[in-house]
Structure formats: structure tokens, C-alpha cells
N, C-alpha and C positions, 0 to 999 in steps of 0.2 A: 503492501500500501504505499501509495506517496502521498506523505504528509505536506500539505499549501498552506499557506498564510498569503492576506490578500490586502494589500496598504493602499490608499488610497483615499484622498481625501474626499471623493462623492460619494456617499452610501449607496447612490442608485447606480452609478457604477460595478460597485464593490457585490452590490446585488447581484447584475447583470454576470458577471465572472461567476459567484457562486451557480448560479443556477445555470451555465454552460456546463462549469465542473462534477457538478451534480450529477450529470447525464454518463458521465465516464467511469469505465471498470478502473479499481485500483488507485485511483484517485479521490482524496476527501481535503474537504478544505473544516481546515483545525480553527481557525482561526482569520479575525479582519483589523484592520489599525486604521486610522486616519493620518496618523502621524509619522515621521521617520522616529522620534521617542516613544512612541506609543509600541511601534513596531521593535524596536529592541528590548523592551521590556516582553513583549508577547513572544518572540520570539526564544528567549531564553527561558522562559519557561514551559513551552511548548517542545521543543527542539523539532522545527519543521525540516522538510526536506529541501522544498521549493518556497521562496517567498517572490511573490509577483509584487515587485516595487514601482508606483508610481515615481517619476523624478521630477516632477514639478510641482510640490506640493509647495503653499502659500506659508509663511511663517516656521520657525521653528529651523532645526538643521536640516530638511528637504530629501531628497532621495540618493543624491548624490555621495552625502555624507553620511547617510542611516547606510547605506551599502557597502561603504568602505568600513565601519565600525561593524557592521553585522558580520562580515566576512572573515571580521577577527576577530570576531568572537566565539562566532558559531562554525569552523571554518566545513564544516560537512553540511551546511545548509546552505543552498546554491539560489543564487539570485537573477532573478529575469528582470529585465528593467520593462519599467512602459515607459509611453509619451508619446504625446502629441505631433509630436516633431520629427521626421525623418530622416531631417537634415542633419548635418553635423553642427556642432562637437560632440553632442554627446554619446554616439559607439564609441568611440577612446577612449573617452576620457572615462567611461564606466566601465568599461575592460579593466584600465589604470582601476579603479578605485575596489574593482575585485568581482561585479558582475562577469557571469558566464550567460547572461540571454539577455537579446534587447529586441524588441519588438513594439509598432506602432499600436497606439489604441483601435486604430482602423482595419485592423487585419483581421483576416475570416476567424470561425473561431476555430475549425481545423487546423490552421497553424500554429492557433493558443496552443493547441490540445501538445501538437507536434513538438511544437520547443520545450514544451513542459515535457514530456516524457524524454525528449531526447539529453536536455539539460542531468533532470534527473539520473540517468544513465552515463553521467561525465561527460557529455560532447557539447561545447558551445554553440550556440544558435543564432542568427542576428536576421532577423526580418526580410525575408525575399525581395521587397521593395527597397528597404533600405539598401539590402546590398544589390540591387541592379543600378540604382541609383549612381552609389558610389563606385560601380566601376565606369558606368557611363560617363561620370565625370573624371575618372582619370582616361580613358582615354581619350577626353575632349579637350584635354589638360586645363579643366576649370581648376582654380586654385580653391574653389568654396568657401568656407564659411570661416572670416579672421577669429572667430570663438574658437576653432579646432587647435592654432596653437597656444591655448592657456592648458596650465595642467589642472588637474580632477581637482586641486585644492583653487586654483585661482578662479576656475569655473563655477565650484558650489558658492565664493566669496563672493562673488560677481551675478550667479542667481538670485543672493541674500541681497547683495545691494537694489538689484532691478525690483526686488519685491518688499522693498522700501525699509529694509533694517537696518537701526542705526549700526553703527562700529560699534557702542556697547554691547548690543544684542548678540551681533555676530559674534565679537568674542566672549562673550559669557556660552551661547551655543557651542563653538567651537573649541572651546577650551584654549584660547589663547588671548595674549594679550592685548590691547588697545593698539601698542606698538608693532605690531606683528601684523595685527589684521589692516592699520593704514599703510604698513608698506606692501602688503600684499595688492593693495587697493590702486598705490603707485604704480607698480609691477603691471597691472591689468590695464591701467590708464597706456603705459607706455608702449605693452605691447598693443595694446587696438588702435592706440593714437587719437586719445579721445584728452578732453580735458576736464570733463565735469561728466556729472552722474546722469545730467539732460542729455550730453554728447552719448554716453554710456545705452541709456535708453534708447534713442534715437537710430544708434548702430544697430540694437538685440531687434527691434522692430524692423529695421533695413533687412535681418536676415532671418526673420522668421523664431526669433527667441522667446521672443513674445509676440503675442495675436493681435492687431488691431489696436495697441496701443494698452491693452490690457493688462494685467500682471495674472493674470485668473487662466485657469485651461480647462 
């Protein structure tokens, strides 16, 4: 039996995933969480085989940091990241954070189940549409999103900035000093060639990191 926890801030989406997985043999959803912090507590108690992790949860540590911590806390629990966005930079950054799978939320139910079974057996899996898009971009010589130049930690800080979190909030959530957070901010600005949070937000909107000026997914 493959034990699964679902982590997403939208209850309706979690219910949909639970319904899909309830129809599968040898797969059991043992818990749900609405935040990265809650996911860590739940995983520590339930010791699942798979965690379906939303990447872009507003507030708190978010999916990337939760993936990193979960991978260290429970190495036998494999993370499949779920995102609204199929573009860079998420696949590479989530792999760096420890995820073994990457799916867009619009993938077919059959692909979700296939990915879950493969990852549970120790094989990595990337959404077919994402893999195709990345291959086409490479063949076409496209440079892709500038955000792919960020490390997983830098991307995590970026997402928290875009979520409107202050330096003190980021510092407390990631267990970093405010000075270190400020250093990350400076490094992010330099890599992305922006000067303010407004510039950063506009760049994120342009590359689809946030949709239509909204930080919600």
C-alpha cells in the first residue's frame, strides 16, 4: 500500500485529488495539510510514502522549503511537486530541494497516478508537457526564464517576497538572520537585474511566476 499525504492550501483541490486516488488500488490518502508547516508535522506523525506538495502556497515557508525540510526529515518520503506553472524555474529548483516528481495541476488523472506509482518505486517523474516544453526550448535555443538562474533557496526567498512577506517574517520562517535574508535579496536583485520589489513583481508577472498580478494560485 502506498501511503499519500496531500499538501495544498485549497481544500477543493485536495478533495479532488483525494477522490481520484481513492479509486486506485494499493493507494491510500492518509492525511491532508494546507501549509508547509502543517505538512511537516503531519508527515512526521504519519510517515507517508509520497507527499503531493503544492509549490505556491501563500504565507509561511511554502512548498520549496517544505520539500527541502521534508526530504531531510523523512528521506523515505518522496515528494511530488504540484504547480500551476509548467515553465522554469520550478523543476530544477525542486529537484535541488529534494523532490522526485514534478506535475502541473492540469495534468490528466492517469498521469498523476502513473507518476505516483513510479516515484513510489524510486523512479523520478516530470510532467510530460513540461518535459516536452523544456526539450523544445533547448532545441530552439531559447534561454527560458531568468528565475532559473536562482538557487532553490534564492527562489524560495523570491516567492516569499512576491507573497508580500517582510524580511522579519522570512527570517523567522526560514530560521535565517535578517542580515542573511537581506543578503539573499541583494543577490536575487543582482541576478535578475532588478532594483526594487516592484521591479521583481513585474518581472515575475512577465514570466508567469505569478498570474495576472495576483499572488494567489
